[in-house]
Phi, psi and omega in degrees: 000161183301138177085353180285133181289152179289144177289164180303312180299324181292316178298320179297320179296319179296321179295318178298316180298318180296315180297318179296321178296318178295316179299314181296319178297321179293319179298314179298320179297316179296316179298322179295317179296317179296321179295320178295319178295319178298316179297321179294319179298318179290327181295328180271004173100002177286138182235141172293155182300326182273015183287347176088005178230164180083163185290336181291337175292348178269356183274158174211158176298141177217127185293329184286313187243003180096310174210158177211186183256147183280114180303136178079003181273169178210160181187197183220140181228065184288131181229016177126356173086177008286344179279157173276349184070039180294130186238135169231138180253128184281179183295338180275354178089024178229170183282137176118188181283159179300150176222156180282147177294326180252139180273158177293162184300323182257024181249141172251161183225135171244129174255141178244121175251148178169195180246219186294335176294309178291326177298329178093044180303123175090355180239155178282162186305319180296343184256000179297150181302323180292323178293314180292324176297319175304315181296314183292316182295316183287345174273355184256089183293331177296327181279321188258347185064023180086358178279150177283142178239117171285140169238106186256130184263111178252020181281148176224132181306135176090348183292139171262180185299323180299317179289330177290323174299314180295326177296316179295317184293326182272327187237313189295318183297332181285348185267005176055059182283160172255326177223139174240121178260128173250116177262108186266150173239152184297333180287354176296329181299315178283322181300326179295339181273342189268153176243008181210134184222148173059023181053022186220326189236131164284156180219153174288163176206166179248144171250146172267116180232110182063032180084357180249149179273136175231126180283130177232171182057039180225128001293152183294134176295157176270125183296325183293346176267323181277321182228070188299319183292312181295323178295317179298318180297316181295324181288332191241349183244124176294323180296315178296320178297324177293319178298325182295339180278347184273114183300327182296335181263001183304319179299329180283327183272337182276133182289149180296341181278009181236077183287158176279154172289136181258090175195177177288127178303322180291319179295319178295319179299315180299319179295319179294319179293324176296319178295315180297318179299319178296316179299316182295317180298320179295336177276356180091012182247179176236141180268135175232127186250132172235154168242151196294328183064027182292161180301126181086006181299143175275071187299328178304334176301319181286327176300325182295322186267347185298322176299328178290323177296318177300317181295328180272358179074026180267121178293141183204157176204132174271139179269004184295325181291312182297315181286326177296315178295322179296320179295325179287317185282325184227067181297336181295339180282343176071308177075354172205197186255026176081264179280357177237117189272013171296149179300140169269189184302315182297321181290322176300318180298313181296315180300319180295321178297316180295318178299316180301313181296323179292320177297321177299317178296320178294323178294318179296328179277000178078017183270339173224163177224123174237001177256177183303000000 
């Protein structure tokens, strides 16, 4: 009847309905916000790894190095032009045309190790630093004695020095090189310390124990088994992929089961370069180290290790002077992609020219041989 108070069970039922309505409204609100964020991320060009475009769509899990490239695949890595960044992966699992495991009797070989700079992020194959170096070296008869020189690109985007060492040991040494070029980036110092990258892949790493290197986290765990939800989000959500690019959020995205190496990044780097130099020497080749000199590079890191490279007899040259002067003299050329500091076409060309001249100088000094 009118004015009669609700019984206890009726009041309780209304409270449950009200609470459920508030909960449902909050869920819908959160889903709506996430949908808007996802749409915004896609609108600005961020892509989930599984979107089928970009060079990361060419990656796959690999137990030795954490990830590798899918042989025979192709894609596009556009970063602002003028190239589309068209990518083809050869049968050996690296960028470029197929190559024979054994070189011809009158052929010399240069191998290029590195990350996305050497891989050629954002540029087409004819403009990659390795392709242009091939052109310059083979046009230099004084350097080659008229012999053909292969320049094979074994770089993979995202690789740190530890993965580059493993790449040479598993693939490069079998190719009978004469010269091995390592193109370093400043983020390699931190990358060597990490056991998880791109919110998607675990990676092997080395520890320094009593002055000796010990490989750990090998074979690399599969992220989809250890962190299935986060892995699925990174593969399918542009917003999650965008968050993964923010260094400030790396501790939240990186799993607790992937600890950092506890040592000096510079000390670990010197040890890794010493191991690579020994491996290269045992294959009958010589190691030559360059650093990218990209805009904003932490060049003092390389200044710290260069005396150690000299002590180990490792030839090296920083590209920071050549690229720094080029940026000052010809700012209209840009030399990178603006908000993305990877080399553009002009920078790849300049880097290849500087590398060629340095190799010529090393040959004249008797430190490398590319002629008969």
